[in-house]
N, C-alpha and C positions, 0 to 999 in steps of 0.2 A: 167478571166471567171472561174467560179467554175464548178465542175463536174456535178451539177444538171442542168446547162443551155444548155447542149449538148444533142442531140439525138443519143444515142450510138447503134452500131451494132457490132456483133461478127465477127471477121475475118474468112473468109472461109478457111484459112490455119491454124487455131488453132488446137492444138492437140485433137484427138478424145477422149482422156481420161479425158478431162476437167481440166487438170493440167497445160496446157501451152497455155491458151487462152488470147488473147488481144482483146480489143474492140477499135473501131475507131468512131469518130464523126466529122462532118463538121459544121461550123457556119461562115457565111460570107466568108472571105478570109483565114480562119484558119482551120487546121485539128488538132485533138487531139487523143492521144493514151493512154490507161490505161490498167492495169491488171484487167481482169474481176473478179478475185477472191477478189479484193479490190476496189469496185466501189467508195468508199468514200475516197480512198487514192490519192496519187499524180497522176498527168497526165502530159504528154508532149504535148505542143501545138506549132505548127509551121505554117508557111504560106502554103497554099495549093500547091503552086508551088514547095516548098522545099519537101513536102511530096510526090508529084508526082515524083520528081527526085529520091528520096530515093527508092520508090517502083520500078521504072525502073532499078535502079542499082541492087536491089535484084534479079529481074527477069533475068537480064543479067548475074548474078553470080559474079558481081564485088565485093561483100561484103562477099563472101564465105571464110571460113578459108582455108588456104593453107595446 
């Protein structure tokens, strides 16, 4: 699926200075993430269940650098 087929929204956790923004989109059973500064650039697409597990791990602090 190309970047144009998704309905993108900006992360609520993106940097306020507009330099660290990511956008996410959902379509069917897939979630996609891209750099908002490069909307025509590459994206990462995964199943929604995998995206949800990733978000939960971030919230728990499991992926924080030590």
